[in-house]
C-alpha positions, 0 to 999 in steps of 0.5 A: 943414221940420218939418211941424206939420199935414197938411190932406186933401182928401176926395173922391178923396184920402181915399177913391176916392169919385167914382164913388160920387158919380156913381152917387148922382147918377144914382139921385137923377135917377131917383128924381126922375123925370128921364131924365138919366144921367151916364156916366163920360166926362160926369162927367169933364167935370163934375168941372171944377166943385167942389161937388155943387149947383154941378155940377148947375147946370153940367150944366143950363146947359152940357149941357141945351140947350133945358131950361127951368128950373123957377121954383123952380130953387134949391130944385129943385137943393137937393132933387136934391142932398139926395136924392143925398146920401142915396143916397151915404151909403147906399153909404158905410154899406154899405161900398162906398167904403173909404179909399184904400190907405195912408190909415189908416196915414198918419193913424195915423203922423201922430198918433203923430208929433204931426202934427195932421190937418185936412180942407179939402173942398167935400163936405157935412158929412154925407158927411165924417162918414159916410166917417170913421165907416166908415173910422176908427170911430165916433170918426173925426171926432175924429182931425181937429183941424179939419174944413172942408167944405160951404158954410162959405166963399163960394167953393169950390175952386179958390178958396183960401177953404177952406184959408185957413179951415182954416189960421185954425182951426189957428192955423198958417201955411201954411209949417208945413203940407202938403196932400194933393189929388187934382185940379187944382182942389184943387191950385190951391186949396191952392197959392193958400193958400201950402201945399206940396201933394202930389197922389194921382191917381185914375182921373178926375184922373190926366191933369190938370195938376199944375204946382206940386205938390211931388210926384205919386203914383198912391196911397200904397201905398208910404208909406216913399217918401211919408214920404221925399218929404214930409220926414215922420218915418219911423215906427220900426216896419216900414211896412205898408199 
């Protein structure tokens, strides 16, 4: 197949962000006077739910037995998530969350080959914009033809909605695209949209199930192998990451 577009997940795929998110949640809890603390083991369980606001609700409903929700629960959750997002974007701007190995070179090579770039993620638009600006420069968002993120669709991953939305905006059939994901929920989402999907694991997802993935990689440090596996054209220059 001739690949027309690559659709990227963000958290855990473009950058190893999950621990930054975890620490930012904890900072938000402390700032809001809550004694909650999400350690690595707990956050690993919470990642079964996509979306930050959804993750807070899941934690309260499944792990805080006896907790009495405030009357304005939805606003309470939105405020917590807003505070968390501010802490997370500070971490991004301070350079604590770089792009994963090989990602910037992959984006460059894809553009050089005339392959379009897109994003399909559940994270907030502010998070995406700041990450791209830090990793790719002030025009980072302009590298991507379509950016689908946040709450623009009613159902988040593993539902296929965000990928279907991106495909519609690209004006391409699923068969002309590939997706890059890092998690089982993301893989289920892209596969449900009919997109051939490659998985790049991280510390939180490496033991998840990836049945249906076209291939699974630890990272993209060997881009030459990635291009051969996906069918992307090899760049004429020497591969470097």
